A tleap script that builds the chain and sets N, CA, C and O, in Angstrom:
source leaprc.protein.ff14SB
mol = sequence {
  NMET ALA GLU PRO SER ALA PRO VAL ALA TRP
  TYR LEU ARG ALA MET VAL ARG VAL GLN LEU
  THR ARG HIE LEU PHE THR PHE PHE PRO GLY
  LEU GLU GLY LYS ALA ILE GLU VAL GLU ALA
  ALA THR VAL ALA ASP VAL VAL ARG SER LEU
  ASP ALA LEU ALA PRO GLY ILE GLY PHE TYR
  ILE CYS ASP GLU LEU GLY ARG LEU ARG THR
  HIE VAL ASN ILE PHE VAL SER LYS GLN MET
  ILE ARG ASP ARG HIE ALA LEU SER ASP ALA
  VAL ALA ALA ASN ASP GLU VAL PHE ILE LEU
  GLN ALA LEU SER GLY CGLY
}
set mol.1.N position { -61.938 77.132 -117.773 }
set mol.1.CA position { -61.915 77.211 -117.110 }
set mol.1.C position { -62.397 78.132 -116.029 }
set mol.1.O position { -62.209 79.320 -116.294 }
set mol.2.N position { -63.237 77.770 -114.345 }
set mol.2.CA position { -63.892 79.148 -113.746 }
set mol.2.C position { -62.492 79.796 -113.028 }
set mol.2.O position { -61.393 79.252 -112.922 }
set mol.3.N position { -62.935 81.217 -112.550 }
set mol.3.CA position { -62.216 81.599 -111.691 }
set mol.3.C position { -62.112 81.618 -110.625 }
set mol.3.O position { -62.942 82.306 -110.033 }
set mol.4.N position { -61.145 80.950 -109.858 }
set mol.4.CA position { -61.510 80.886 -108.104 }
set mol.4.C position { -62.462 82.041 -107.414 }
set mol.4.O position { -62.109 83.220 -107.454 }
set mol.5.N position { -63.356 81.744 -106.951 }
set mol.5.CA position { -63.905 83.031 -106.524 }
set mol.5.C position { -63.359 83.850 -104.989 }
set mol.5.O position { -62.671 83.563 -104.009 }
set mol.6.N position { -63.724 84.392 -105.227 }
set mol.6.CA position { -63.517 85.836 -103.447 }
set mol.6.C position { -63.972 84.865 -102.410 }
set mol.6.O position { -64.836 83.990 -102.477 }
set mol.7.N position { -62.864 85.378 -101.032 }
set mol.7.CA position { -64.133 84.595 -100.229 }
set mol.7.C position { -65.181 85.542 -100.320 }
set mol.7.O position { -65.161 86.583 -100.975 }
set mol.8.N position { -66.510 84.910 -99.299 }
set mol.8.CA position { -67.532 85.436 -99.060 }
set mol.8.C position { -67.859 86.472 -98.890 }
set mol.8.O position { -68.756 87.077 -99.478 }
set mol.9.N position { -67.233 86.805 -98.120 }
set mol.9.CA position { -67.513 87.878 -97.118 }
set mol.9.C position { -66.459 89.589 -97.377 }
set mol.9.O position { -66.448 90.703 -96.854 }
set mol.10.N position { -65.717 88.884 -98.478 }
set mol.10.CA position { -64.614 90.299 -99.047 }
set mol.10.C position { -65.181 91.474 -99.224 }
set mol.10.O position { -64.539 92.520 -99.122 }
set mol.11.N position { -66.447 91.428 -99.508 }
set mol.11.CA position { -66.825 92.997 -100.082 }
set mol.11.C position { -67.855 93.271 -98.871 }
set mol.11.O position { -68.539 94.276 -99.060 }
set mol.12.N position { -68.061 92.705 -97.880 }
set mol.12.CA position { -68.686 93.246 -96.228 }
set mol.12.C position { -67.402 93.753 -95.556 }
set mol.12.O position { -67.573 94.419 -94.535 }
set mol.13.N position { -66.232 93.558 -95.940 }
set mol.13.CA position { -65.337 94.318 -94.874 }
set mol.13.C position { -65.246 95.536 -94.979 }
set mol.13.O position { -65.616 96.101 -96.009 }
set mol.14.N position { -64.633 96.329 -93.734 }
set mol.14.CA position { -65.091 98.049 -93.668 }
set mol.14.C position { -63.602 97.922 -92.363 }
set mol.14.O position { -63.174 97.037 -91.622 }
set mol.15.N position { -63.282 99.168 -92.632 }
set mol.15.CA position { -62.705 99.633 -91.378 }
set mol.15.C position { -63.104 99.948 -89.986 }
set mol.15.O position { -63.803 100.953 -89.859 }
set mol.16.N position { -62.820 99.338 -89.003 }
set mol.16.CA position { -63.527 99.405 -87.797 }
set mol.16.C position { -62.292 100.633 -87.017 }
set mol.16.O position { -61.339 101.136 -87.612 }
set mol.17.N position { -62.651 100.851 -85.694 }
set mol.17.CA position { -62.185 101.614 -85.139 }
set mol.17.C position { -62.311 100.347 -83.891 }
set mol.17.O position { -63.367 99.752 -83.677 }
set mol.18.N position { -60.866 100.048 -83.046 }
set mol.18.CA position { -60.964 98.975 -81.936 }
set mol.18.C position { -60.311 99.966 -80.611 }
set mol.18.O position { -59.330 100.704 -80.701 }
set mol.19.N position { -61.023 99.777 -79.590 }
set mol.19.CA position { -60.490 100.537 -78.253 }
set mol.19.C position { -60.514 99.338 -77.407 }
set mol.19.O position { -61.442 98.530 -77.455 }
set mol.20.N position { -59.635 99.235 -76.738 }
set mol.20.CA position { -59.174 97.968 -75.760 }
set mol.20.C position { -59.238 98.776 -73.766 }
set mol.20.O position { -58.749 99.881 -73.534 }
set mol.21.N position { -59.710 98.177 -72.995 }
set mol.21.CA position { -59.199 98.552 -71.440 }
set mol.21.C position { -57.906 99.077 -71.263 }
set mol.21.O position { -57.312 98.054 -70.923 }
set mol.22.N position { -57.311 99.713 -71.262 }
set mol.22.CA position { -56.040 100.139 -70.113 }
set mol.22.C position { -55.226 98.819 -70.009 }
set mol.22.O position { -54.079 98.547 -70.364 }
set mol.23.N position { -56.069 98.187 -69.486 }
set mol.23.CA position { -54.993 96.692 -68.364 }
set mol.23.C position { -54.694 95.651 -69.927 }
set mol.23.O position { -53.769 94.853 -70.081 }
set mol.24.N position { -55.516 95.902 -70.673 }
set mol.24.CA position { -54.794 95.186 -71.853 }
set mol.24.C position { -52.804 95.624 -72.315 }
set mol.24.O position { -51.788 95.025 -72.667 }
set mol.25.N position { -53.134 96.640 -72.085 }
set mol.25.CA position { -51.549 97.284 -72.454 }
set mol.25.C position { -50.776 97.174 -71.590 }
set mol.25.O position { -49.746 97.848 -71.597 }
set mol.26.N position { -51.118 96.099 -70.389 }
set mol.26.CA position { -49.974 95.775 -70.040 }
set mol.26.C position { -49.329 94.711 -70.346 }
set mol.26.O position { -48.125 94.567 -70.136 }
set mol.27.N position { -50.226 93.696 -70.981 }
set mol.27.CA position { -49.652 92.620 -71.817 }
set mol.27.C position { -49.459 93.014 -72.839 }
set mol.27.O position { -48.904 92.041 -73.349 }
set mol.28.N position { -49.511 94.034 -73.858 }
set mol.28.CA position { -49.685 94.172 -75.338 }
set mol.28.C position { -49.010 95.948 -75.223 }
set mol.28.O position { -49.770 96.856 -75.560 }
set mol.29.N position { -48.155 96.151 -74.931 }
set mol.29.CA position { -47.293 97.192 -75.007 }
set mol.29.C position { -47.121 97.967 -76.036 }
set mol.29.O position { -46.584 99.071 -75.961 }
set mol.30.N position { -47.621 97.385 -77.218 }
set mol.30.CA position { -47.095 97.835 -78.537 }
set mol.30.C position { -48.700 98.151 -78.906 }
set mol.30.O position { -49.190 98.024 -80.029 }
set mol.31.N position { -49.013 98.347 -78.369 }
set mol.31.CA position { -50.527 98.592 -78.980 }
set mol.31.C position { -51.065 100.126 -78.030 }
set mol.31.O position { -52.088 100.785 -78.212 }
set mol.32.N position { -50.125 100.315 -77.164 }
set mol.32.CA position { -50.601 101.525 -76.682 }
set mol.32.C position { -50.347 102.394 -77.130 }
set mol.32.O position { -49.344 102.535 -77.831 }
set mol.33.N position { -51.714 103.841 -76.704 }
set mol.33.CA position { -51.097 105.135 -78.150 }
set mol.33.C position { -51.243 105.058 -79.521 }
set mol.33.O position { -50.774 105.845 -80.343 }
set mol.34.N position { -52.014 103.927 -79.765 }
set mol.34.CA position { -51.951 104.168 -80.723 }
set mol.34.C position { -53.730 103.732 -81.117 }
set mol.34.O position { -54.586 103.105 -80.492 }
set mol.35.N position { -53.715 104.465 -82.537 }
set mol.35.CA position { -55.705 104.669 -82.953 }
set mol.35.C position { -55.630 103.258 -83.653 }
set mol.35.O position { -54.942 103.209 -84.672 }
set mol.36.N position { -56.208 102.189 -83.260 }
set mol.36.CA position { -55.924 100.873 -83.806 }
set mol.36.C position { -57.437 100.826 -84.791 }
set mol.36.O position { -58.585 101.233 -84.612 }
set mol.37.N position { -56.958 100.340 -85.529 }
set mol.37.CA position { -58.034 100.737 -87.104 }
set mol.37.C position { -58.049 99.246 -87.838 }
set mol.37.O position { -57.039 98.975 -88.488 }
set mol.38.N position { -58.900 98.454 -87.798 }
set mol.38.CA position { -58.690 97.198 -88.576 }
set mol.38.C position { -59.817 96.774 -89.771 }
set mol.38.O position { -61.028 96.851 -89.567 }
set mol.39.N position { -59.310 96.379 -90.866 }
set mol.39.CA position { -60.324 95.867 -91.362 }
set mol.39.C position { -60.864 94.444 -91.384 }
set mol.39.O position { -60.236 93.388 -91.457 }
set mol.40.N position { -62.325 94.684 -91.294 }
set mol.40.CA position { -63.147 92.716 -90.606 }
set mol.40.C position { -64.645 93.282 -91.491 }
set mol.40.O position { -64.809 94.283 -92.188 }
set mol.41.N position { -65.340 92.469 -91.215 }
set mol.41.CA position { -66.697 91.950 -91.116 }
set mol.41.C position { -67.587 91.557 -90.175 }
set mol.41.O position { -68.765 91.880 -90.021 }
set mol.42.N position { -66.478 90.390 -89.203 }
set mol.42.CA position { -67.012 90.382 -88.397 }
set mol.42.C position { -66.099 90.347 -87.036 }
set mol.42.O position { -64.906 90.642 -87.100 }
set mol.43.N position { -66.700 89.985 -85.845 }
set mol.43.CA position { -66.426 90.028 -84.693 }
set mol.43.C position { -64.499 89.511 -84.973 }
set mol.43.O position { -63.505 90.218 -85.139 }
set mol.44.N position { -64.657 88.098 -84.918 }
set mol.44.CA position { -64.520 86.863 -85.386 }
set mol.44.C position { -62.788 87.812 -86.544 }
set mol.44.O position { -61.641 87.432 -86.312 }
set mol.45.N position { -62.987 88.576 -87.276 }
set mol.45.CA position { -62.424 88.881 -87.824 }
set mol.45.C position { -61.727 90.144 -87.303 }
set mol.45.O position { -60.590 90.325 -87.739 }
set mol.46.N position { -62.316 91.228 -86.272 }
set mol.46.CA position { -61.574 91.921 -85.815 }
set mol.46.C position { -60.037 91.305 -84.671 }
set mol.46.O position { -58.915 91.782 -84.500 }
set mol.47.N position { -60.745 90.051 -84.095 }
set mol.47.CA position { -59.819 89.289 -83.396 }
set mol.47.C position { -58.299 89.113 -84.187 }
set mol.47.O position { -57.151 89.455 -83.901 }
set mol.48.N position { -58.867 88.464 -85.218 }
set mol.48.CA position { -58.044 87.712 -85.986 }
set mol.48.C position { -56.671 89.294 -86.770 }
set mol.48.O position { -55.490 89.077 -87.040 }
set mol.49.N position { -57.308 90.520 -86.908 }
set mol.49.CA position { -56.424 91.353 -87.312 }
set mol.49.C position { -55.914 91.891 -86.001 }
set mol.49.O position { -54.778 92.366 -86.006 }
set mol.50.N position { -56.625 91.880 -84.843 }
set mol.50.CA position { -55.486 92.241 -83.624 }
set mol.50.C position { -53.964 91.337 -83.474 }
set mol.50.O position { -52.865 91.787 -83.149 }
set mol.51.N position { -54.259 90.214 -83.757 }
set mol.51.CA position { -53.582 89.572 -82.994 }
set mol.51.C position { -52.440 89.405 -84.292 }
set mol.51.O position { -51.317 88.926 -84.133 }
set mol.52.N position { -53.005 89.928 -85.659 }
set mol.52.CA position { -51.827 90.215 -86.561 }
set mol.52.C position { -51.025 91.336 -85.923 }
set mol.52.O position { -49.866 91.428 -86.327 }
set mol.53.N position { -51.403 92.161 -85.049 }
set mol.53.CA position { -51.076 93.461 -84.712 }
set mol.53.C position { -50.527 93.060 -83.486 }
set mol.53.O position { -50.205 94.167 -83.055 }
set mol.54.N position { -50.288 92.492 -82.869 }
set mol.54.CA position { -49.878 92.225 -81.629 }
set mol.54.C position { -50.195 90.412 -81.171 }
set mol.54.O position { -51.087 90.045 -80.405 }
set mol.55.N position { -49.582 89.853 -81.607 }
set mol.55.CA position { -49.442 88.306 -81.870 }
set mol.55.C position { -49.742 88.024 -79.949 }
set mol.55.O position { -49.190 88.715 -79.092 }
set mol.56.N position { -50.631 86.977 -79.669 }
set mol.56.CA position { -50.828 86.764 -78.600 }
set mol.56.C position { -52.703 87.551 -77.952 }
set mol.56.O position { -53.654 87.130 -77.293 }
set mol.57.N position { -52.427 88.495 -78.473 }
set mol.57.CA position { -53.806 88.900 -78.146 }
set mol.57.C position { -54.966 88.291 -78.269 }
set mol.57.O position { -55.830 88.475 -77.412 }
set mol.58.N position { -55.220 87.340 -79.509 }
set mol.58.CA position { -56.211 86.948 -79.513 }
set mol.58.C position { -56.365 85.424 -78.832 }
set mol.58.O position { -57.382 84.743 -78.954 }
set mol.59.N position { -55.398 85.093 -78.235 }
set mol.59.CA position { -55.821 83.932 -77.557 }
set mol.59.C position { -55.515 84.363 -75.860 }
set mol.59.O position { -55.462 83.449 -75.037 }
set mol.60.N position { -55.371 85.452 -75.528 }
set mol.60.CA position { -55.986 86.295 -74.418 }
set mol.60.C position { -57.068 86.851 -74.648 }
set mol.60.O position { -57.160 87.882 -73.982 }
set mol.61.N position { -57.864 86.676 -75.224 }
set mol.61.CA position { -59.774 87.359 -75.494 }
set mol.61.C position { -60.499 85.979 -76.139 }
set mol.61.O position { -61.705 85.806 -76.312 }
set mol.62.N position { -59.551 85.180 -76.399 }
set mol.62.CA position { -60.534 83.558 -76.902 }
set mol.62.C position { -59.777 82.226 -76.459 }
set mol.62.O position { -58.605 81.961 -76.730 }
set mol.63.N position { -60.656 81.443 -75.733 }
set mol.63.CA position { -59.887 80.201 -75.640 }
set mol.63.C position { -59.458 79.872 -77.194 }
set mol.63.O position { -59.505 80.464 -78.272 }
set mol.64.N position { -58.805 77.999 -76.474 }
set mol.64.CA position { -58.315 77.204 -77.716 }
set mol.64.C position { -59.536 76.825 -78.584 }
set mol.64.O position { -59.260 75.919 -79.371 }
set mol.65.N position { -60.704 77.232 -78.653 }
set mol.65.CA position { -61.505 77.102 -79.394 }
set mol.65.C position { -62.468 78.085 -80.208 }
set mol.65.O position { -63.419 77.870 -80.959 }
set mol.66.N position { -61.881 79.179 -79.786 }
set mol.66.CA position { -62.216 80.726 -80.451 }
set mol.66.C position { -63.332 81.154 -79.459 }
set mol.66.O position { -63.651 82.330 -79.634 }
set mol.67.N position { -63.729 80.789 -78.880 }
set mol.67.CA position { -65.248 81.451 -77.896 }
set mol.67.C position { -64.419 82.506 -77.147 }
set mol.67.O position { -63.223 82.309 -76.935 }
set mol.68.N position { -64.822 83.227 -76.888 }
set mol.68.CA position { -64.594 84.578 -75.865 }
set mol.68.C position { -64.694 84.081 -74.615 }
set mol.68.O position { -65.515 83.238 -74.251 }
set mol.69.N position { -63.726 84.683 -73.846 }
set mol.69.CA position { -63.623 83.776 -72.485 }
set mol.69.C position { -63.964 84.732 -71.596 }
set mol.69.O position { -63.686 85.931 -71.569 }
set mol.70.N position { -64.767 83.875 -70.681 }
set mol.70.CA position { -65.771 84.453 -69.884 }
set mol.70.C position { -65.450 85.725 -69.118 }
set mol.70.O position { -66.367 86.546 -69.086 }
set mol.71.N position { -64.384 86.025 -68.529 }
set mol.71.CA position { -63.726 87.428 -68.620 }
set mol.71.C position { -63.110 88.318 -69.350 }
set mol.71.O position { -62.240 89.054 -68.883 }
set mol.72.N position { -63.566 88.350 -70.801 }
set mol.72.CA position { -64.021 89.474 -71.750 }
set mol.72.C position { -65.480 89.410 -72.363 }
set mol.72.O position { -66.344 88.543 -72.489 }
set mol.73.N position { -65.339 90.721 -72.676 }
set mol.73.CA position { -66.877 91.394 -72.837 }
set mol.73.C position { -66.229 92.213 -74.804 }
set mol.73.O position { -65.192 92.875 -74.823 }
set mol.74.N position { -66.682 92.082 -75.555 }
set mol.74.CA position { -66.741 92.884 -76.679 }
set mol.74.C position { -67.973 93.299 -76.915 }
set mol.74.O position { -68.925 92.520 -76.944 }
set mol.75.N position { -68.103 94.905 -77.155 }
set mol.75.CA position { -69.462 95.523 -77.769 }
set mol.75.C position { -69.263 95.946 -78.926 }
set mol.75.O position { -68.043 95.949 -79.091 }
set mol.76.N position { -69.844 96.354 -79.944 }
set mol.76.CA position { -70.041 96.627 -81.205 }
set mol.76.C position { -70.870 97.746 -81.304 }
set mol.76.O position { -72.095 97.662 -81.403 }
set mol.77.N position { -69.980 99.226 -81.272 }
set mol.77.CA position { -71.174 100.393 -81.189 }
set mol.77.C position { -72.139 100.377 -79.966 }
set mol.77.O position { -73.358 100.498 -79.843 }
set mol.78.N position { -71.078 100.173 -79.095 }
set mol.78.CA position { -72.372 100.375 -77.606 }
set mol.78.C position { -73.118 98.754 -77.713 }
set mol.78.O position { -73.634 98.496 -76.625 }
set mol.79.N position { -73.254 97.923 -78.454 }
set mol.79.CA position { -74.240 96.800 -77.814 }
set mol.79.C position { -72.837 95.694 -77.775 }
set mol.79.O position { -71.735 95.796 -78.314 }
set mol.80.N position { -73.276 94.894 -77.115 }
set mol.80.CA position { -72.845 93.554 -76.502 }
set mol.80.C position { -73.067 92.545 -77.401 }
set mol.80.O position { -74.240 92.222 -77.592 }
set mol.81.N position { -71.771 91.700 -78.285 }
set mol.81.CA position { -72.169 91.197 -79.187 }
set mol.81.C position { -72.952 90.119 -78.815 }
set mol.81.O position { -73.202 90.034 -77.613 }
set mol.82.N position { -73.523 89.041 -79.763 }
set mol.82.CA position { -74.209 87.749 -79.253 }
set mol.82.C position { -73.938 87.144 -78.896 }
set mol.82.O position { -74.218 86.703 -77.781 }
set mol.83.N position { -72.842 86.589 -80.085 }
set mol.83.CA position { -72.434 85.563 -80.858 }
set mol.83.C position { -70.352 85.264 -79.936 }
set mol.83.O position { -69.187 85.334 -80.329 }
set mol.84.N position { -71.286 84.859 -78.281 }
set mol.84.CA position { -69.323 84.491 -77.936 }
set mol.84.C position { -69.045 83.281 -77.843 }
set mol.84.O position { -68.492 82.781 -76.864 }
set mol.85.N position { -69.578 82.378 -79.362 }
set mol.85.CA position { -68.933 81.427 -79.100 }
set mol.85.C position { -67.916 81.398 -80.872 }
set mol.85.O position { -66.780 80.958 -81.049 }
set mol.86.N position { -68.805 81.998 -81.852 }
set mol.86.CA position { -67.825 82.123 -82.991 }
set mol.86.C position { -67.538 83.251 -83.612 }
set mol.86.O position { -67.191 83.286 -84.793 }
set mol.87.N position { -67.675 84.410 -82.761 }
set mol.87.CA position { -67.913 85.404 -82.977 }
set mol.87.C position { -68.063 85.970 -84.440 }
set mol.87.O position { -67.270 86.587 -85.152 }
set mol.88.N position { -69.201 85.594 -84.614 }
set mol.88.CA position { -69.933 86.217 -85.768 }
set mol.88.C position { -70.478 87.528 -85.990 }
set mol.88.O position { -70.220 88.108 -87.045 }
set mol.89.N position { -71.159 88.027 -85.166 }
set mol.89.CA position { -71.585 89.545 -85.231 }
set mol.89.C position { -71.001 89.740 -86.159 }
set mol.89.O position { -69.986 89.060 -86.313 }
set mol.90.N position { -71.437 90.966 -87.430 }
set mol.90.CA position { -71.202 91.702 -88.294 }
set mol.90.C position { -70.246 93.816 -87.530 }
set mol.90.O position { -70.263 94.560 -86.549 }
set mol.91.N position { -69.840 93.737 -88.445 }
set mol.91.CA position { -69.479 94.780 -88.056 }
set mol.91.C position { -69.300 95.722 -89.436 }
set mol.91.O position { -68.907 95.244 -90.500 }
set mol.92.N position { -69.646 97.121 -89.252 }
set mol.92.CA position { -69.584 98.236 -90.259 }
set mol.92.C position { -68.924 98.980 -90.564 }
set mol.92.O position { -68.214 99.271 -89.602 }
set mol.93.N position { -68.665 99.581 -91.467 }
set mol.93.CA position { -67.818 101.161 -91.706 }
set mol.93.C position { -67.918 101.482 -89.923 }
set mol.93.O position { -68.838 100.977 -89.279 }
set mol.94.N position { -67.112 102.164 -89.405 }
set mol.94.CA position { -67.165 103.827 -88.912 }
set mol.94.C position { -67.567 102.872 -87.946 }
set mol.94.O position { -67.226 103.524 -86.959 }
set mol.95.N position { -68.038 101.809 -87.468 }
set mol.95.CA position { -68.151 101.013 -85.931 }
set mol.95.C position { -66.800 100.860 -85.103 }
set mol.95.O position { -65.759 100.400 -85.573 }
set mol.96.N position { -66.930 101.200 -84.128 }
set mol.96.CA position { -66.171 101.275 -82.467 }
set mol.96.C position { -66.604 100.117 -81.812 }
set mol.96.O position { -67.652 99.824 -81.237 }
set mol.97.N position { -65.236 99.347 -82.096 }
set mol.97.CA position { -65.786 98.073 -81.060 }
set mol.97.C position { -64.470 97.713 -80.277 }
set mol.97.O position { -63.281 97.511 -80.526 }
set mol.98.N position { -65.351 97.742 -79.159 }
set mol.98.CA position { -64.966 97.630 -77.718 }
set mol.98.C position { -64.230 96.645 -76.506 }
set mol.98.O position { -65.039 96.209 -75.687 }
set mol.99.N position { -62.910 96.278 -76.311 }
set mol.99.CA position { -63.203 94.930 -75.548 }
set mol.99.C position { -62.615 95.269 -74.537 }
set mol.99.O position { -61.583 95.934 -74.443 }
set mol.100.N position { -63.636 94.554 -73.265 }
set mol.100.CA position { -63.038 95.087 -72.159 }
set mol.100.C position { -62.545 93.501 -71.252 }
set mol.100.O position { -63.205 92.498 -71.526 }
set mol.101.N position { -61.682 93.409 -70.471 }
set mol.101.CA position { -61.482 92.711 -69.584 }
set mol.101.C position { -61.453 93.203 -68.084 }
set mol.101.O position { -60.695 93.956 -67.472 }
set mol.102.N position { -62.924 92.257 -67.622 }
set mol.102.CA position { -63.105 91.652 -66.337 }
set mol.102.C position { -61.847 91.938 -65.428 }
set mol.102.O position { -60.755 91.663 -65.924 }
set mol.103.N position { -61.884 92.531 -63.981 }
set mol.103.CA position { -60.782 92.649 -63.765 }
set mol.103.C position { -61.182 92.273 -62.216 }
set mol.103.O position { -61.930 93.071 -61.650 }
set mol.104.N position { -60.759 91.173 -61.525 }
set mol.104.CA position { -61.655 90.688 -60.340 }
set mol.104.C position { -60.333 90.044 -59.149 }
set mol.104.O position { -59.503 89.198 -59.481 }
set mol.105.N position { -60.408 90.614 -57.908 }
set mol.105.CA position { -59.374 90.418 -57.129 }
set mol.105.C position { -59.867 91.186 -55.632 }
set mol.105.O position { -60.691 92.088 -55.478 }
set mol.106.N position { -59.191 90.598 -54.805 }
set mol.106.CA position { -59.603 90.802 -53.301 }
set mol.106.C position { -58.791 91.983 -52.481 }
set mol.106.O position { -59.054 92.206 -51.300 }
savepdb mol mol.pdb
quit
């Protein structure tokens, strides 16, 4: 009997640094002042890992279908991600992931 196979991307996972806009700390104060590093292969992995650290932040960043909300932008090493629907953009060791929330008001 064959051994169960490991997840496809297990070997692609790397430690990445995550930076959040200051406004997000209002809703997730447990992350403020911490160096946030997560293990991930894709932006979707980053969001899942963040949600494990601060439950609810994943839903704040993504809608109920897992798509990036319109008022949120994510950059990987200064490049805006391309896949706003599945968040499949790859991340690599030592990448910096910036999660920015657009603010509006009058």
